[in-house]
C-alpha positions as MATLAB code, in Angstrom:
seq = 'MTTTEQRTPPVVASHIPLIVVGIVVLLFGLGPPLTKLVSAPPMVGATMRFLISTPVLIAIYVARGGRVNRALLRTTFWPGLAFGTNMLFVFATLNEVTVSVLSTVVANQPAVLLLLAGPIFGERPTLRHALWTMGGVAGAALVILGAGAEVRATFTGVLLAIGAFATFTVYWILTRIARTGTDVDPIGWMAGVNLWSLVAAIPPVVMWTSWSGWREFGGRDWLWIVLIALLTGALGHVLMSWAHAYVEAARSSLYMLGMHVMAVGLAWPIHGESLTLVQVLGGVIVLVSVAMVIRIPVRMSST';
ca = [
      39.854    8.393   24.558;
      40.011    6.106   21.613;
      40.876    2.324   21.742;
      44.150    2.916   20.310;
      45.390    6.206   21.720;
      48.958    6.317   22.622;
      49.475    6.402   26.387;
      51.757    5.577   29.259;
      50.586    2.838   31.544;
      49.573    3.899   35.203;
      52.375    3.638   37.679;
      52.119    0.702   40.132;
      54.239   -0.851   42.897;
      57.011   -2.848   41.101;
      56.185   -6.257   43.040;
      52.482   -6.362   41.707;
      53.243   -7.066   38.195;
      55.447   -9.890   39.367;
      52.678  -11.334   41.559;
      50.305  -11.046   38.521;
      52.623  -12.929   36.471;
      53.082  -15.542   39.232;
      49.076  -15.960   39.094;
      49.423  -16.425   35.516;
      52.095  -19.152   35.766;
      49.669  -21.158   38.004;
      46.636  -20.706   35.702;
      48.647  -21.616   32.515;
      50.163  -24.471   34.367;
      46.629  -25.739   34.836;
      46.041  -25.890   31.192;
      47.956  -29.187   30.053;
      46.545  -31.186   32.955;
      42.871  -29.991   32.444;
      43.027  -30.524   28.845;
      44.259  -33.895   29.252;
      40.935  -34.819   31.060;
      38.977  -33.726   27.916;
      37.778  -36.903   26.045;
      36.536  -35.137   22.853;
      38.733  -34.919   19.973;
      41.425  -31.857   20.562;
      40.127  -29.728   17.650;
      36.621  -29.888   19.109;
      37.909  -28.901   22.573;
      39.926  -25.796   21.151;
      36.698  -24.477   19.284;
      34.633  -24.925   22.473;
      37.061  -23.156   24.495;
      36.807  -19.989   22.256;
      33.028  -20.501   21.993;
      32.994  -20.121   25.804;
      35.485  -17.748   26.430;
      34.531  -15.349   23.589;
      31.008  -14.324   24.701;
      31.983  -14.238   28.421;
      34.878  -11.589   27.697;
      32.786   -9.580   25.353;
      29.939   -9.429   28.259;
      32.367   -8.353   30.639;
      34.014   -5.943   28.590;
      30.629   -4.181   27.599;
      29.305   -4.394   31.022;
      32.358   -2.404   32.151;
      31.510    0.311   29.544;
      33.773   -0.725   26.623;
      32.585   -1.273   23.052;
      33.591   -3.719   20.354;
      34.200   -1.216   17.754;
      36.254   -1.106   14.587;
      39.318    0.168   16.257;
      39.268   -2.870   18.806;
      38.683   -5.304   15.929;
      41.416   -3.763   13.802;
      43.928   -3.610   16.637;
      43.178   -7.415   17.673;
      42.885   -8.661   14.110;
      46.445   -9.973   13.674;
      47.078  -11.016   17.313;
      43.785  -12.933   17.277;
      44.597  -14.786   13.976;
      48.030  -15.553   15.362;
      46.537  -16.925   18.593;
      43.869  -18.973   16.783;
      46.311  -20.390   14.508;
      48.697  -21.185   17.313;
      46.025  -23.369   18.739;
      45.380  -25.229   15.327;
      49.240  -25.791   15.005;
      49.414  -27.103   18.625;
      46.426  -29.648   18.133;
      47.969  -30.972   14.655;
      51.386  -31.000   15.977;
      50.236  -33.464   18.785;
      48.997  -35.729   16.094;
      52.619  -36.077   15.008;
      54.832  -35.638   18.046;
      54.636  -36.175   21.689;
      53.743  -33.419   24.103;
      57.528  -33.368   25.357;
      58.784  -32.532   21.721;
      56.244  -29.641   21.260;
      57.020  -28.226   24.887;
      60.730  -28.382   24.176;
      60.394  -26.334   20.982;
      58.062  -23.761   22.560;
      60.325  -23.584   25.600;
      62.825  -21.862   23.461;
      60.870  -18.703   23.099;
      62.805  -16.916   25.848;
      66.019  -17.323   23.872;
      64.316  -15.931   20.777;
      62.826  -13.010   22.496;
      66.089  -12.071   24.182;
      67.379  -11.745   20.543;
      64.275   -9.564   19.448;
      63.829   -7.536   22.582;
      66.486   -4.779   21.572;
      65.412   -4.033   17.938;
      61.490   -4.390   18.729;
      61.127   -3.095   22.397;
      64.451   -1.194   23.029;
      65.232   -3.504   25.823;
      68.955   -4.228   26.532;
      69.282   -7.521   28.196;
      72.712   -8.032   30.093;
      75.101  -10.763   29.830;
      73.866  -12.117   33.132;
      70.258  -12.115   31.889;
      71.247  -13.936   28.754;
      73.111  -16.657   30.691;
      70.273  -17.021   33.196;
      68.010  -17.342   30.348;
      69.886  -20.011   28.680;
      69.911  -21.838   32.031;
      66.022  -21.483   32.372;
      65.459  -22.861   28.836;
      67.770  -25.872   29.607;
      66.002  -26.426   33.021;
      62.526  -26.375   31.191;
      64.049  -29.040   28.889;
      64.851  -31.128   31.822;
      61.463  -30.836   33.366;
      59.701  -31.746   30.006;
      62.030  -34.721   28.719;
      62.835  -35.844   32.263;
      59.728  -38.081   32.687;
      61.547  -40.637   30.587;
      58.539  -41.196   28.453;
      58.873  -42.211   24.827;
      59.655  -39.368   22.469;
      57.976  -39.622   18.968;
      58.197  -37.311   16.322;
      57.942  -36.944   12.528;
      59.516  -34.431   10.084;
      55.951  -32.988    9.477;
      55.451  -32.769   13.257;
      58.720  -31.068   13.841;
      57.698  -28.339   11.172;
      54.034  -28.008   12.872;
      55.853  -27.651   16.263;
      57.901  -24.903   14.871;
      54.725  -23.216   13.482;
      53.297  -23.416   16.854;
      56.306  -21.738   18.293;
      56.454  -19.147   15.670;
      52.708  -18.198   15.942;
      52.700  -17.893   19.631;
      55.926  -15.767   19.620;
      54.200  -13.337   17.131;
      50.972  -13.222   19.379;
      53.301  -12.676   22.451;
      55.228   -9.724   20.587;
      51.835   -8.186   19.290;
      50.342   -8.090   22.616;
      53.498   -6.594   24.267;
      53.394   -3.853   21.481;
      49.688   -3.095   22.081;
      49.975   -3.012   25.817;
      52.915   -0.668   25.854;
      52.083    1.608   22.884;
      48.055    1.639   22.743;
      45.350    2.487   25.085;
      43.847   -1.245   24.983;
      41.819   -2.625   28.033;
      43.252   -6.063   28.775;
      39.637   -7.348   28.977;
      38.675   -5.821   25.797;
      41.943   -6.797   24.211;
      41.336  -10.540   25.078;
      37.665  -10.230   23.916;
      39.027   -9.122   20.468;
      41.624  -11.810   20.472;
      39.303  -14.623   21.286;
      36.963  -13.375   18.743;
      39.448  -13.670   15.774;
      40.910  -16.836   17.322;
      37.377  -18.295   16.937;
      37.192  -16.993   13.295;
      40.440  -18.697   12.689;
      39.523  -21.894   14.140;
      36.104  -22.479   12.544;
      37.246  -23.235    8.750;
      39.582  -26.113    9.650;
      37.210  -27.467   12.284;
      34.370  -27.514    9.647;
      36.593  -29.154    7.019;
      38.304  -31.708    9.315;
      36.019  -32.555   12.130;
      33.213  -35.131   11.500;
      29.707  -34.853   13.225;
      30.617  -38.022   15.339;
      33.579  -35.927   16.800;
      31.391  -33.250   17.994;
      29.128  -35.989   19.636;
      31.963  -37.225   21.821;
      31.972  -34.147   23.530;
      29.699  -34.245   26.588;
      29.547  -35.124   30.376;
      32.385  -34.020   32.273;
      33.945  -32.356   29.201;
      31.884  -29.420   29.909;
      33.251  -28.867   33.155;
      37.058  -29.161   32.095;
      36.480  -26.952   29.150;
      34.692  -24.243   31.064;
      37.616  -24.226   33.736;
      40.215  -24.010   30.867;
      38.087  -21.302   28.765;
      37.514  -19.396   32.010;
      40.827  -19.776   34.060;
      43.350  -20.481   31.405;
      42.025  -18.898   28.481;
      40.171  -15.935   29.983;
      41.563  -14.996   33.354;
      44.951  -16.139   32.613;
      45.361  -14.193   29.221;
      43.716  -11.099   30.558;
      46.216  -10.931   33.458;
      49.041  -11.322   31.087;
      47.969   -8.851   28.740;
      47.818   -6.455   31.785;
      51.308   -7.510   33.090;
      52.714   -6.678   29.521;
      52.517   -3.115   29.891;
      54.973   -3.469   32.942;
      57.225   -6.606   32.347;
      59.612   -6.666   29.422;
      58.928   -9.308   26.803;
      62.371  -11.034   27.238;
      61.717  -11.257   30.999;
      58.074  -12.246   31.008;
      58.671  -15.050   28.547;
      61.426  -16.457   30.797;
      59.097  -16.312   33.666;
      56.381  -18.347   31.739;
      58.907  -21.135   31.861;
      57.622  -21.789   35.256;
      54.282  -22.998   33.758;
      56.026  -26.146   32.603;
      57.305  -26.724   36.187;
      53.686  -26.182   37.426;
      51.970  -28.452   34.821;
      54.533  -31.303   35.667;
      53.794  -30.787   39.400;
      49.886  -30.640   38.915;
      49.937  -33.784   36.763;
      51.125  -35.738   39.801;
      48.022  -35.320   41.857;
      45.601  -34.998   38.942;
      46.646  -37.804   36.834;
      49.132  -39.920   39.081;
      52.028  -39.065   36.959;
      55.110  -39.402   39.180;
      57.855  -36.907   39.310;
      61.474  -38.118   38.348;
      64.840  -36.569   40.020;
      65.796  -35.022   36.696;
      62.450  -33.217   36.486;
      62.945  -32.071   40.164;
      66.397  -30.829   39.308;
      64.989  -29.137   35.929;
      62.404  -27.202   38.102;
      64.913  -26.097   40.465;
      67.004  -24.800   37.703;
      64.174  -22.841   36.226;
      62.979  -21.376   39.377;
      66.505  -20.278   40.352;
      66.937  -18.689   36.826;
      63.738  -16.900   37.005;
      64.731  -15.571   40.442;
      68.182  -14.283   39.349;
      66.799  -12.381   36.273;
      64.166  -10.754   38.534;
      67.109   -9.329   40.633;
      69.102   -7.930   37.459;
      68.354   -4.348   36.797;
      66.331   -3.426   33.707;
      68.106   -1.719   30.955;
      66.395    0.158   28.070;
      68.102    1.636   25.084;
      68.296    5.350   24.683;
      66.788    5.485   21.495;
];
């Protein structure tokens, strides 16, 4: 069986993919609080993340009998470049805007995927699905902007945030397509994606990061980057790539709004950032919206 052979994913109990997505939400939610603990420059931290996660994923994939061959590299080329470019956009954006602005732009992904789900995946969201998705996006905005922190943005920063949003959406769609249409092992998939992401990150780091920036990386930064690389970067994305074969793109993207709720909640004990009533209200709206979408029956187009 080749790496890209057309196939149908194995049948699993309907609740298992939802449990997996819930674990992913927790792991992705850990990302921002842990990233904030890293003292080294963001570009250095992003490169170190890929330098750690890539060999680990490749080693696990090979140990399980997989091969990093041309088929895998060809399949993961564009998603990997999209994911790596997304990381560069994210870090460049944060030099121009506050985290809340970037998060608010990215939180619109479920609404965009709702429009793209039909033409690309044959998914037919219902009116209730659309309304609850809009509610979830609004709730996420409340969670992100409800902290009352100063909002800072430049025109360049907004354009970069849109670039981050677009590249992650492309990565999300390509991963969903690969997991539903080809025989790509989730671990092998993320090994290839991380490899190409590292390739995408190296040129900008070489051009724009001085040696002094690399010397700032050390001490506890190693602990935080290893946790980010292995938990959020490796385990989280491997589980999500597996779930893509069972959860429609428009739904899975909405479920991921829960990571904003999780990130804000974890920032409280980790960084001492207090929660406001508006954020709590937004979190409730997100969770209710996700719960209601889970209850809505799936409809697929006949073509």
